[in-house]
C-alpha positions in Angstrom: 0.0 0.0 0.0 1.4 3.4 -0.9 2.1 5.9 1.8 0.1 9.1 2.3 3.0 11.3 1.1 3.3 9.2 -2.1 -0.5 9.7 -2.8 -0.2 13.4 -2.1 2.8 13.7 -4.4 1.0 11.9 -7.2 -2.2 14.1 -6.8 -0.1 17.3 -6.6 1.7 16.3 -9.9 -1.6 15.6 -11.6 -3.1 18.9 -10.5 0.0 20.7 -11.7 -0.3 19.1 -15.1 -4.0 20.1 -15.3 -3.4 23.7 -14.4 -0.1 24.1 -16.3 -1.9 23.0 -19.5 -4.7 25.5 -18.7 -2.1 28.3 -18.1 -0.1 27.4 -21.3 -3.2 27.3 -23.4 -4.1 30.8 -22.0 -0.8 32.2 -23.1 -1.1 30.6 -26.5 -4.5 32.1 -27.1 -3.4 35.4 -25.8 -0.6 35.4 -28.4 -3.0 34.5 -31.2 -5.4 37.2 -30.0 -2.5 39.8 -30.0 -1.3 38.7 -33.4 -4.7 39.2 -34.9 -5.7 42.4 -33.1 -5.0 44.6 -36.2 -7.3 42.6 -38.5 -10.7 44.0 -37.8 -13.2 41.2 -38.2 -10.7 38.4 -37.4 -9.8 40.2 -34.1 -13.4 40.4 -33.0 -14.1 36.7 -33.9 -11.0 35.4 -32.2 -11.7 37.4 -29.1 -15.2 36.1 -28.8 -14.1 32.5 -29.5 -11.2 32.7 -27.1 -13.4 34.2 -24.3 -15.8 31.4 -24.7 -13.0 28.8 -24.8 -11.5 30.4 -21.6 -14.7 29.9 -19.7 -15.1 26.3 -21.0 -11.5 25.3 -20.3 -11.6 26.8 -16.8 -14.8 24.9 -16.1 -13.2 21.7 -17.4 -9.9 22.2 -15.4 -11.9 22.8 -12.2 -14.1 19.7 -12.9 -11.0 17.5 -13.5 -9.5 18.7 -10.3 -12.6 18.0 -8.3 -13.0 14.5 -9.9 -9.4 13.8 -9.0 -10.0 14.8 -5.4 -13.1 12.6 -5.3 -11.3 9.7 -6.9 -8.4 9.8 -4.5 -10.4 10.5 -1.3 -11.2 6.8 -0.5 -7.5 5.9 -0.9 -6.5 8.7 1.4 -9.0 7.6 4.0 -7.7 4.0 3.7 -4.1 5.0 4.2 -5.0 7.2 7.2 -7.1 4.4 8.7 -10.4 6.4 8.7 -12.4 3.6 7.1 
């Protein structure tokens, strides 16, 4: 059986991956939005699309983090002896 610190390290690493991907995607979309800011109609379209995607991707990242917490919670309780 893994120790509590091993479980916490694995969960922390997974959460870091989720939020790093979210952050990196945000920087990429910001770069694309800045690159197209001088083209009138394309700029408006990209800003609207990226704003919608930002909301959706934030929701997905939070949902993935919450699912990870729920999935690992029984294992944490088992290791701590709370069962």
